[in-house]
mmCIF entry with sequence, helices, sheets and N, C-alpha, C, O atoms, coordinates in Angstrom:
data_MODEL
# 
_entry.id   MODEL 
# 
_entity.id                         1 
_entity.type                       polymer 
_entity.pdbx_number_of_molecules   1 
# 
_entity_poly.entity_id                      1 
_entity_poly.type                           'polypeptide(L)' 
_entity_poly.nstd_linkage                   no 
_entity_poly.nstd_monomer                   no 
_entity_poly.pdbx_seq_one_letter_code       MVKNVDDAIAELGKAGIYPFESKEAAKQYAKQLSLTSFKYLPISVN 
_entity_poly.pdbx_seq_one_letter_code_can   MVKNVDDAIAELGKAGIYPFESKEAAKQYAKQLSLTSFKYLPISVN 
_entity_poly.pdbx_strand_id                 A 
# 
loop_
_entity_poly_seq.entity_id 
_entity_poly_seq.num 
_entity_poly_seq.mon_id 
_entity_poly_seq.hetero 
1 1  MET n 
1 2  VAL n 
1 3  LYS n 
1 4  ASN n 
1 5  VAL n 
1 6  ASP n 
1 7  ASP n 
1 8  ALA n 
1 9  ILE n 
1 10 ALA n 
1 11 GLU n 
1 12 LEU n 
1 13 GLY n 
1 14 LYS n 
1 15 ALA n 
1 16 GLY n 
1 17 ILE n 
1 18 TYR n 
1 19 PRO n 
1 20 PHE n 
1 21 GLU n 
1 22 SER n 
1 23 LYS n 
1 24 GLU n 
1 25 ALA n 
1 26 ALA n 
1 27 LYS n 
1 28 GLN n 
1 29 TYR n 
1 30 ALA n 
1 31 LYS n 
1 32 GLN n 
1 33 LEU n 
1 34 SER n 
1 35 LEU n 
1 36 THR n 
1 37 SER n 
1 38 PHE n 
1 39 LYS n 
1 40 TYR n 
1 41 LEU n 
1 42 PRO n 
1 43 ILE n 
1 44 SER n 
1 45 VAL n 
1 46 ASN n 
# 
_struct_asym.id          A 
_struct_asym.entity_id   1 
# 
loop_
_struct_conf.conf_type_id 
_struct_conf.id 
_struct_conf.pdbx_PDB_helix_id 
_struct_conf.beg_label_comp_id 
_struct_conf.beg_label_asym_id 
_struct_conf.beg_label_seq_id 
_struct_conf.pdbx_beg_PDB_ins_code 
_struct_conf.end_label_comp_id 
_struct_conf.end_label_asym_id 
_struct_conf.end_label_seq_id 
_struct_conf.pdbx_end_PDB_ins_code 
_struct_conf.beg_auth_comp_id 
_struct_conf.beg_auth_asym_id 
_struct_conf.beg_auth_seq_id 
_struct_conf.end_auth_comp_id 
_struct_conf.end_auth_asym_id 
_struct_conf.end_auth_seq_id 
_struct_conf.pdbx_PDB_helix_class 
_struct_conf.details 
_struct_conf.pdbx_PDB_helix_length 
HELX_P HELX_P1 AA1 VAL A 5  ? LYS A 14 ? VAL A 5  LYS A 14 1 ? 10 
HELX_P HELX_P2 AA2 LYS A 23 ? GLN A 32 ? LYS A 23 GLN A 32 1 ? 10 
# 
_struct_conf_type.id          HELX_P 
_struct_conf_type.criteria    ? 
_struct_conf_type.reference   ? 
# 
loop_
_atom_site.group_PDB 
_atom_site.id 
_atom_site.type_symbol 
_atom_site.label_atom_id 
_atom_site.label_alt_id 
_atom_site.label_comp_id 
_atom_site.label_asym_id 
_atom_site.label_entity_id 
_atom_site.label_seq_id 
_atom_site.pdbx_PDB_ins_code 
_atom_site.Cartn_x 
_atom_site.Cartn_y 
_atom_site.Cartn_z 
_atom_site.occupancy 
_atom_site.B_iso_or_equiv 
_atom_site.pdbx_formal_charge 
_atom_site.auth_seq_id 
_atom_site.auth_comp_id 
_atom_site.auth_asym_id 
_atom_site.auth_atom_id 
_atom_site.pdbx_PDB_model_num 
ATOM 1   N N  . MET A 1 1  ? 0.836  -1.150 -0.014  1.00 0.00 ? 1  MET A N  1 
ATOM 2   C CA . MET A 1 1  ? 0.007  0.008  -0.015  1.00 0.00 ? 1  MET A CA 1 
ATOM 3   C C  . MET A 1 1  ? 0.870  1.276  0.005   1.00 0.00 ? 1  MET A C  1 
ATOM 4   O O  . MET A 1 1  ? 1.829  1.360  0.772   1.00 0.00 ? 1  MET A O  1 
ATOM 5   N N  . VAL A 1 2  ? 0.544  2.220  -0.802  1.00 0.00 ? 2  VAL A N  1 
ATOM 6   C CA . VAL A 1 2  ? 1.270  3.479  -0.799  1.00 0.00 ? 2  VAL A CA 1 
ATOM 7   C C  . VAL A 1 2  ? 0.365  4.593  -0.269  1.00 0.00 ? 2  VAL A C  1 
ATOM 8   O O  . VAL A 1 2  ? -0.861 4.496  -0.338  1.00 0.00 ? 2  VAL A O  1 
ATOM 9   N N  . LYS A 1 3  ? 0.964  5.616  0.244   1.00 0.00 ? 3  LYS A N  1 
ATOM 10  C CA . LYS A 1 3  ? 0.209  6.716  0.898   1.00 0.00 ? 3  LYS A CA 1 
ATOM 11  C C  . LYS A 1 3  ? -0.245 7.822  -0.024  1.00 0.00 ? 3  LYS A C  1 
ATOM 12  O O  . LYS A 1 3  ? -1.219 8.517  0.266   1.00 0.00 ? 3  LYS A O  1 
ATOM 13  N N  . ASN A 1 4  ? 0.458  7.995  -1.146  1.00 0.00 ? 4  ASN A N  1 
ATOM 14  C CA . ASN A 1 4  ? 0.046  9.096  -2.024  1.00 0.00 ? 4  ASN A CA 1 
ATOM 15  C C  . ASN A 1 4  ? 0.438  8.805  -3.446  1.00 0.00 ? 4  ASN A C  1 
ATOM 16  O O  . ASN A 1 4  ? 1.127  7.816  -3.695  1.00 0.00 ? 4  ASN A O  1 
ATOM 17  N N  . VAL A 1 5  ? 0.016  9.648  -4.417  1.00 0.00 ? 5  VAL A N  1 
ATOM 18  C CA . VAL A 1 5  ? 0.211  9.412  -5.843  1.00 0.00 ? 5  VAL A CA 1 
ATOM 19  C C  . VAL A 1 5  ? 1.705  9.432  -6.125  1.00 0.00 ? 5  VAL A C  1 
ATOM 20  O O  . VAL A 1 5  ? 2.171  8.591  -6.894  1.00 0.00 ? 5  VAL A O  1 
ATOM 21  N N  . ASP A 1 6  ? 2.468  10.326 -5.560  1.00 0.00 ? 6  ASP A N  1 
ATOM 22  C CA . ASP A 1 6  ? 3.905  10.372 -5.880  1.00 0.00 ? 6  ASP A CA 1 
ATOM 23  C C  . ASP A 1 6  ? 4.578  9.062  -5.506  1.00 0.00 ? 6  ASP A C  1 
ATOM 24  O O  . ASP A 1 6  ? 5.366  8.518  -6.278  1.00 0.00 ? 6  ASP A O  1 
ATOM 25  N N  . ASP A 1 7  ? 4.256  8.545  -4.288  1.00 0.00 ? 7  ASP A N  1 
ATOM 26  C CA . ASP A 1 7  ? 4.818  7.240  -3.863  1.00 0.00 ? 7  ASP A CA 1 
ATOM 27  C C  . ASP A 1 7  ? 4.373  6.143  -4.784  1.00 0.00 ? 7  ASP A C  1 
ATOM 28  O O  . ASP A 1 7  ? 5.180  5.277  -5.121  1.00 0.00 ? 7  ASP A O  1 
ATOM 29  N N  . ALA A 1 8  ? 3.105  6.133  -5.219  1.00 0.00 ? 8  ALA A N  1 
ATOM 30  C CA . ALA A 1 8  ? 2.600  5.121  -6.151  1.00 0.00 ? 8  ALA A CA 1 
ATOM 31  C C  . ALA A 1 8  ? 3.341  5.114  -7.433  1.00 0.00 ? 8  ALA A C  1 
ATOM 32  O O  . ALA A 1 8  ? 3.728  4.052  -7.919  1.00 0.00 ? 8  ALA A O  1 
ATOM 33  N N  . ILE A 1 9  ? 3.562  6.310  -8.027  1.00 0.00 ? 9  ILE A N  1 
ATOM 34  C CA . ILE A 1 9  ? 4.302  6.423  -9.280  1.00 0.00 ? 9  ILE A CA 1 
ATOM 35  C C  . ILE A 1 9  ? 5.758  5.988  -9.113  1.00 0.00 ? 9  ILE A C  1 
ATOM 36  O O  . ILE A 1 9  ? 6.331  5.341  -9.989  1.00 0.00 ? 9  ILE A O  1 
ATOM 37  N N  . ALA A 1 10 ? 6.331  6.348  -7.993  1.00 0.00 ? 10 ALA A N  1 
ATOM 38  C CA . ALA A 1 10 ? 7.704  5.921  -7.742  1.00 0.00 ? 10 ALA A CA 1 
ATOM 39  C C  . ALA A 1 10 ? 7.842  4.429  -7.623  1.00 0.00 ? 10 ALA A C  1 
ATOM 40  O O  . ALA A 1 10 ? 8.802  3.859  -8.142  1.00 0.00 ? 10 ALA A O  1 
ATOM 41  N N  . GLU A 1 11 ? 6.930  3.789  -6.969  1.00 0.00 ? 11 GLU A N  1 
ATOM 42  C CA . GLU A 1 11 ? 6.914  2.295  -6.830  1.00 0.00 ? 11 GLU A CA 1 
ATOM 43  C C  . GLU A 1 11 ? 6.696  1.643  -8.188  1.00 0.00 ? 11 GLU A C  1 
ATOM 44  O O  . GLU A 1 11 ? 7.326  0.629  -8.488  1.00 0.00 ? 11 GLU A O  1 
ATOM 45  N N  . LEU A 1 12 ? 5.829  2.195  -9.003  1.00 0.00 ? 12 LEU A N  1 
ATOM 46  C CA . LEU A 1 12 ? 5.627  1.618  -10.296 1.00 0.00 ? 12 LEU A CA 1 
ATOM 47  C C  . LEU A 1 12 ? 6.825  1.791  -11.172 1.00 0.00 ? 12 LEU A C  1 
ATOM 48  O O  . LEU A 1 12 ? 7.152  0.902  -11.958 1.00 0.00 ? 12 LEU A O  1 
ATOM 49  N N  . GLY A 1 13 ? 7.514  2.953  -11.055 1.00 0.00 ? 13 GLY A N  1 
ATOM 50  C CA . GLY A 1 13 ? 8.787  3.148  -11.801 1.00 0.00 ? 13 GLY A CA 1 
ATOM 51  C C  . GLY A 1 13 ? 9.861  2.152  -11.385 1.00 0.00 ? 13 GLY A C  1 
ATOM 52  O O  . GLY A 1 13 ? 10.611 1.663  -12.230 1.00 0.00 ? 13 GLY A O  1 
ATOM 53  N N  . LYS A 1 14 ? 9.941  1.854  -10.129 1.00 0.00 ? 14 LYS A N  1 
ATOM 54  C CA . LYS A 1 14 ? 10.927 0.833  -9.648  1.00 0.00 ? 14 LYS A CA 1 
ATOM 55  C C  . LYS A 1 14 ? 10.693 -0.518 -10.328 1.00 0.00 ? 14 LYS A C  1 
ATOM 56  O O  . LYS A 1 14 ? 11.626 -1.278 -10.587 1.00 0.00 ? 14 LYS A O  1 
ATOM 57  N N  . ALA A 1 15 ? 9.437  -0.784 -10.604 1.00 0.00 ? 15 ALA A N  1 
ATOM 58  C CA . ALA A 1 15 ? 9.064  -2.055 -11.263 1.00 0.00 ? 15 ALA A CA 1 
ATOM 59  C C  . ALA A 1 15 ? 9.116  -1.988 -12.793 1.00 0.00 ? 15 ALA A C  1 
ATOM 60  O O  . ALA A 1 15 ? 8.771  -2.953 -13.474 1.00 0.00 ? 15 ALA A O  1 
ATOM 61  N N  . GLY A 1 16 ? 9.559  -0.819 -13.335 1.00 0.00 ? 16 GLY A N  1 
ATOM 62  C CA . GLY A 1 16 ? 9.642  -0.686 -14.794 1.00 0.00 ? 16 GLY A CA 1 
ATOM 63  C C  . GLY A 1 16 ? 8.310  -0.381 -15.444 1.00 0.00 ? 16 GLY A C  1 
ATOM 64  O O  . GLY A 1 16 ? 8.141  -0.622 -16.639 1.00 0.00 ? 16 GLY A O  1 
ATOM 65  N N  . ILE A 1 17 ? 7.311  0.170  -14.646 1.00 0.00 ? 17 ILE A N  1 
ATOM 66  C CA . ILE A 1 17 ? 6.011  0.462  -15.121 1.00 0.00 ? 17 ILE A CA 1 
ATOM 67  C C  . ILE A 1 17 ? 5.904  2.000  -15.059 1.00 0.00 ? 17 ILE A C  1 
ATOM 68  O O  . ILE A 1 17 ? 6.050  2.589  -13.988 1.00 0.00 ? 17 ILE A O  1 
ATOM 69  N N  . TYR A 1 18 ? 5.643  2.659  -16.241 1.00 0.00 ? 18 TYR A N  1 
ATOM 70  C CA . TYR A 1 18 ? 5.641  4.104  -16.348 1.00 0.00 ? 18 TYR A CA 1 
ATOM 71  C C  . TYR A 1 18 ? 4.250  4.654  -16.681 1.00 0.00 ? 18 TYR A C  1 
ATOM 72  O O  . TYR A 1 18 ? 3.502  4.040  -17.441 1.00 0.00 ? 18 TYR A O  1 
ATOM 73  N N  . PRO A 1 19 ? 3.912  5.796  -16.119 1.00 0.00 ? 19 PRO A N  1 
ATOM 74  C CA . PRO A 1 19 ? 2.537  6.329  -16.310 1.00 0.00 ? 19 PRO A CA 1 
ATOM 75  C C  . PRO A 1 19 ? 2.289  6.945  -17.663 1.00 0.00 ? 19 PRO A C  1 
ATOM 76  O O  . PRO A 1 19 ? 3.199  7.451  -18.320 1.00 0.00 ? 19 PRO A O  1 
ATOM 77  N N  . PHE A 1 20 ? 1.028  6.891  -18.067 1.00 0.00 ? 20 PHE A N  1 
ATOM 78  C CA . PHE A 1 20 ? 0.586  7.611  -19.253 1.00 0.00 ? 20 PHE A CA 1 
ATOM 79  C C  . PHE A 1 20 ? -0.398 8.675  -18.829 1.00 0.00 ? 20 PHE A C  1 
ATOM 80  O O  . PHE A 1 20 ? -1.037 8.558  -17.784 1.00 0.00 ? 20 PHE A O  1 
ATOM 81  N N  . GLU A 1 21 ? -0.525 9.718  -19.638 1.00 0.00 ? 21 GLU A N  1 
ATOM 82  C CA . GLU A 1 21 ? -1.442 10.813 -19.329 1.00 0.00 ? 21 GLU A CA 1 
ATOM 83  C C  . GLU A 1 21 ? -2.923 10.409 -19.312 1.00 0.00 ? 21 GLU A C  1 
ATOM 84  O O  . GLU A 1 21 ? -3.749 11.009 -18.625 1.00 0.00 ? 21 GLU A O  1 
ATOM 85  N N  . SER A 1 22 ? -3.221 9.362  -20.102 1.00 0.00 ? 22 SER A N  1 
ATOM 86  C CA . SER A 1 22 ? -4.599 8.914  -20.230 1.00 0.00 ? 22 SER A CA 1 
ATOM 87  C C  . SER A 1 22 ? -4.673 7.450  -20.662 1.00 0.00 ? 22 SER A C  1 
ATOM 88  O O  . SER A 1 22 ? -3.666 6.859  -21.051 1.00 0.00 ? 22 SER A O  1 
ATOM 89  N N  . LYS A 1 23 ? -5.831 6.891  -20.592 1.00 0.00 ? 23 LYS A N  1 
ATOM 90  C CA . LYS A 1 23 ? -6.038 5.539  -21.124 1.00 0.00 ? 23 LYS A CA 1 
ATOM 91  C C  . LYS A 1 23 ? -5.843 5.506  -22.627 1.00 0.00 ? 23 LYS A C  1 
ATOM 92  O O  . LYS A 1 23 ? -5.341 4.514  -23.156 1.00 0.00 ? 23 LYS A O  1 
ATOM 93  N N  . GLU A 1 24 ? -6.214 6.527  -23.307 1.00 0.00 ? 24 GLU A N  1 
ATOM 94  C CA . GLU A 1 24 ? -6.061 6.600  -24.715 1.00 0.00 ? 24 GLU A CA 1 
ATOM 95  C C  . GLU A 1 24 ? -4.570 6.600  -25.115 1.00 0.00 ? 24 GLU A C  1 
ATOM 96  O O  . GLU A 1 24 ? -4.186 5.967  -26.098 1.00 0.00 ? 24 GLU A O  1 
ATOM 97  N N  . ALA A 1 25 ? -3.748 7.311  -24.346 1.00 0.00 ? 25 ALA A N  1 
ATOM 98  C CA . ALA A 1 25 ? -2.297 7.358  -24.601 1.00 0.00 ? 25 ALA A CA 1 
ATOM 99  C C  . ALA A 1 25 ? -1.702 5.965  -24.369 1.00 0.00 ? 25 ALA A C  1 
ATOM 100 O O  . ALA A 1 25 ? -0.833 5.535  -25.127 1.00 0.00 ? 25 ALA A O  1 
ATOM 101 N N  . ALA A 1 26 ? -2.152 5.269  -23.350 1.00 0.00 ? 26 ALA A N  1 
ATOM 102 C CA . ALA A 1 26 ? -1.703 3.891  -23.084 1.00 0.00 ? 26 ALA A CA 1 
ATOM 103 C C  . ALA A 1 26 ? -2.106 2.949  -24.236 1.00 0.00 ? 26 ALA A C  1 
ATOM 104 O O  . ALA A 1 26 ? -1.344 2.075  -24.648 1.00 0.00 ? 26 ALA A O  1 
ATOM 105 N N  . LYS A 1 27 ? -3.309 3.160  -24.725 1.00 0.00 ? 27 LYS A N  1 
ATOM 106 C CA . LYS A 1 27 ? -3.799 2.310  -25.820 1.00 0.00 ? 27 LYS A CA 1 
ATOM 107 C C  . LYS A 1 27 ? -3.014 2.528  -27.127 1.00 0.00 ? 27 LYS A C  1 
ATOM 108 O O  . LYS A 1 27 ? -2.720 1.577  -27.850 1.00 0.00 ? 27 LYS A O  1 
ATOM 109 N N  . GLN A 1 28 ? -2.684 3.786  -27.411 1.00 0.00 ? 28 GLN A N  1 
ATOM 110 C CA . GLN A 1 28 ? -1.892 4.074  -28.558 1.00 0.00 ? 28 GLN A CA 1 
ATOM 111 C C  . GLN A 1 28 ? -0.466 3.455  -28.460 1.00 0.00 ? 28 GLN A C  1 
ATOM 112 O O  . GLN A 1 28 ? 0.051  2.913  -29.437 1.00 0.00 ? 28 GLN A O  1 
ATOM 113 N N  . TYR A 1 29 ? 0.133  3.547  -27.294 1.00 0.00 ? 29 TYR A N  1 
ATOM 114 C CA . TYR A 1 29 ? 1.430  2.924  -27.039 1.00 0.00 ? 29 TYR A CA 1 
ATOM 115 C C  . TYR A 1 29 ? 1.356  1.385  -27.252 1.00 0.00 ? 29 TYR A C  1 
ATOM 116 O O  . TYR A 1 29 ? 2.225  0.790  -27.889 1.00 0.00 ? 29 TYR A O  1 
ATOM 117 N N  . ALA A 1 30 ? 0.335  0.794  -26.721 1.00 0.00 ? 30 ALA A N  1 
ATOM 118 C CA . ALA A 1 30 ? 0.154  -0.648 -26.868 1.00 0.00 ? 30 ALA A CA 1 
ATOM 119 C C  . ALA A 1 30 ? 0.024  -1.031 -28.354 1.00 0.00 ? 30 ALA A C  1 
ATOM 120 O O  . ALA A 1 30 ? 0.556  -2.058 -28.775 1.00 0.00 ? 30 ALA A O  1 
ATOM 121 N N  . LYS A 1 31 ? -0.674 -0.219 -29.138 1.00 0.00 ? 31 LYS A N  1 
ATOM 122 C CA . LYS A 1 31 ? -0.835 -0.479 -30.585 1.00 0.00 ? 31 LYS A CA 1 
ATOM 123 C C  . LYS A 1 31 ? 0.535  -0.407 -31.264 1.00 0.00 ? 31 LYS A C  1 
ATOM 124 O O  . LYS A 1 31 ? 0.816  -1.220 -32.144 1.00 0.00 ? 31 LYS A O  1 
ATOM 125 N N  . GLN A 1 32 ? 1.410  0.563  -30.872 1.00 0.00 ? 32 GLN A N  1 
ATOM 126 C CA . GLN A 1 32 ? 2.731  0.711  -31.451 1.00 0.00 ? 32 GLN A CA 1 
ATOM 127 C C  . GLN A 1 32 ? 3.541  -0.598 -31.171 1.00 0.00 ? 32 GLN A C  1 
ATOM 128 O O  . GLN A 1 32 ? 4.344  -1.013 -32.007 1.00 0.00 ? 32 GLN A O  1 
ATOM 129 N N  . LEU A 1 33 ? 3.334  -1.207 -30.050 1.00 0.00 ? 33 LEU A N  1 
ATOM 130 C CA . LEU A 1 33 ? 4.049  -2.433 -29.707 1.00 0.00 ? 33 LEU A CA 1 
ATOM 131 C C  . LEU A 1 33 ? 3.382  -3.693 -30.239 1.00 0.00 ? 33 LEU A C  1 
ATOM 132 O O  . LEU A 1 33 ? 3.855  -4.806 -30.009 1.00 0.00 ? 33 LEU A O  1 
ATOM 133 N N  . SER A 1 34 ? 2.291  -3.503 -30.944 1.00 0.00 ? 34 SER A N  1 
ATOM 134 C CA . SER A 1 34 ? 1.468  -4.638 -31.462 1.00 0.00 ? 34 SER A CA 1 
ATOM 135 C C  . SER A 1 34 ? 0.922  -5.523 -30.326 1.00 0.00 ? 34 SER A C  1 
ATOM 136 O O  . SER A 1 34 ? 0.804  -6.737 -30.498 1.00 0.00 ? 34 SER A O  1 
ATOM 137 N N  . LEU A 1 35 ? 0.595  -4.939 -29.192 1.00 0.00 ? 35 LEU A N  1 
ATOM 138 C CA . LEU A 1 35 ? 0.020  -5.693 -28.105 1.00 0.00 ? 35 LEU A CA 1 
ATOM 139 C C  . LEU A 1 35 ? -1.463 -5.819 -28.369 1.00 0.00 ? 35 LEU A C  1 
ATOM 140 O O  . LEU A 1 35 ? -2.089 -4.892 -28.883 1.00 0.00 ? 35 LEU A O  1 
ATOM 141 N N  . THR A 1 36 ? -2.034 -6.975 -28.015 1.00 0.00 ? 36 THR A N  1 
ATOM 142 C CA . THR A 1 36 ? -3.451 -7.167 -28.208 1.00 0.00 ? 36 THR A CA 1 
ATOM 143 C C  . THR A 1 36 ? -4.283 -6.780 -26.967 1.00 0.00 ? 36 THR A C  1 
ATOM 144 O O  . THR A 1 36 ? -5.498 -6.597 -27.043 1.00 0.00 ? 36 THR A O  1 
ATOM 145 N N  . SER A 1 37 ? -3.577 -6.662 -25.815 1.00 0.00 ? 37 SER A N  1 
ATOM 146 C CA . SER A 1 37 ? -4.256 -6.229 -24.595 1.00 0.00 ? 37 SER A CA 1 
ATOM 147 C C  . SER A 1 37 ? -3.257 -5.614 -23.647 1.00 0.00 ? 37 SER A C  1 
ATOM 148 O O  . SER A 1 37 ? -2.054 -5.848 -23.770 1.00 0.00 ? 37 SER A O  1 
ATOM 149 N N  . PHE A 1 38 ? -3.743 -4.822 -22.694 1.00 0.00 ? 38 PHE A N  1 
ATOM 150 C CA . PHE A 1 38 ? -2.903 -4.238 -21.699 1.00 0.00 ? 38 PHE A CA 1 
ATOM 151 C C  . PHE A 1 38 ? -3.763 -3.945 -20.484 1.00 0.00 ? 38 PHE A C  1 
ATOM 152 O O  . PHE A 1 38 ? -4.991 -3.950 -20.573 1.00 0.00 ? 38 PHE A O  1 
ATOM 153 N N  . LYS A 1 39 ? -3.127 -3.690 -19.349 1.00 0.00 ? 39 LYS A N  1 
ATOM 154 C CA . LYS A 1 39 ? -3.821 -3.364 -18.122 1.00 0.00 ? 39 LYS A CA 1 
ATOM 155 C C  . LYS A 1 39 ? -3.624 -1.906 -17.771 1.00 0.00 ? 39 LYS A C  1 
ATOM 156 O O  . LYS A 1 39 ? -2.494 -1.436 -17.633 1.00 0.00 ? 39 LYS A O  1 
ATOM 157 N N  . TYR A 1 40 ? -4.742 -1.185 -17.626 1.00 0.00 ? 40 TYR A N  1 
ATOM 158 C CA . TYR A 1 40 ? -4.660 0.229  -17.312 1.00 0.00 ? 40 TYR A CA 1 
ATOM 159 C C  . TYR A 1 40 ? -5.189 0.389  -15.886 1.00 0.00 ? 40 TYR A C  1 
ATOM 160 O O  . TYR A 1 40 ? -6.328 0.029  -15.589 1.00 0.00 ? 40 TYR A O  1 
ATOM 161 N N  . LEU A 1 41 ? -4.325 0.948  -14.993 1.00 0.00 ? 41 LEU A N  1 
ATOM 162 C CA . LEU A 1 41 ? -4.674 1.153  -13.614 1.00 0.00 ? 41 LEU A CA 1 
ATOM 163 C C  . LEU A 1 41 ? -4.739 2.681  -13.348 1.00 0.00 ? 41 LEU A C  1 
ATOM 164 O O  . LEU A 1 41 ? -3.695 3.326  -13.254 1.00 0.00 ? 41 LEU A O  1 
ATOM 165 N N  . PRO A 1 42 ? -5.934 3.252  -13.230 1.00 0.00 ? 42 PRO A N  1 
ATOM 166 C CA . PRO A 1 42 ? -6.029 4.664  -13.014 1.00 0.00 ? 42 PRO A CA 1 
ATOM 167 C C  . PRO A 1 42 ? -5.568 5.042  -11.590 1.00 0.00 ? 42 PRO A C  1 
ATOM 168 O O  . PRO A 1 42 ? -5.856 4.346  -10.617 1.00 0.00 ? 42 PRO A O  1 
ATOM 169 N N  . ILE A 1 43 ? -4.857 6.146  -11.512 1.00 0.00 ? 43 ILE A N  1 
ATOM 170 C CA . ILE A 1 43 ? -4.377 6.707  -10.220 1.00 0.00 ? 43 ILE A CA 1 
ATOM 171 C C  . ILE A 1 43 ? -5.003 8.071  -10.124 1.00 0.00 ? 43 ILE A C  1 
ATOM 172 O O  . ILE A 1 43 ? -4.688 8.953  -10.923 1.00 0.00 ? 43 ILE A O  1 
ATOM 173 N N  . SER A 1 44 ? -5.905 8.271  -9.143  1.00 0.00 ? 44 SER A N  1 
ATOM 174 C CA . SER A 1 44 ? -6.540 9.522  -8.992  1.00 0.00 ? 44 SER A CA 1 
ATOM 175 C C  . SER A 1 44 ? -5.736 10.511 -8.192  1.00 0.00 ? 44 SER A C  1 
ATOM 176 O O  . SER A 1 44 ? -5.087 10.150 -7.210  1.00 0.00 ? 44 SER A O  1 
ATOM 177 N N  . VAL A 1 45 ? -5.779 11.768 -8.614  1.00 0.00 ? 45 VAL A N  1 
ATOM 178 C CA . VAL A 1 45 ? -5.115 12.832 -7.893  1.00 0.00 ? 45 VAL A CA 1 
ATOM 179 C C  . VAL A 1 45 ? -6.218 13.686 -7.329  1.00 0.00 ? 45 VAL A C  1 
ATOM 180 O O  . VAL A 1 45 ? -6.881 14.419 -8.063  1.00 0.00 ? 45 VAL A O  1 
ATOM 181 N N  . ASN A 1 46 ? -6.424 13.596 -6.013  1.00 0.00 ? 46 ASN A N  1 
ATOM 182 C CA . ASN A 1 46 ? -7.500 14.379 -5.359  1.00 0.00 ? 46 ASN A CA 1 
ATOM 183 C C  . ASN A 1 46 ? -6.927 15.336 -4.331  1.00 0.00 ? 46 ASN A C  1 
ATOM 184 O O  . ASN A 1 46 ? -7.676 16.070 -3.686  1.00 0.00 ? 46 ASN A O  1 
# 
């Protein structure tokens, strides 16, 4: 469990997982890699 968005993004970065601005941006990146599916995990900034 992480306490805030910055910590969440840092933990994802350590695992080699980098954020996208939107689900559409992630989808376009997946298409470039010829992936047929991907997992999008929204992180809310409140």
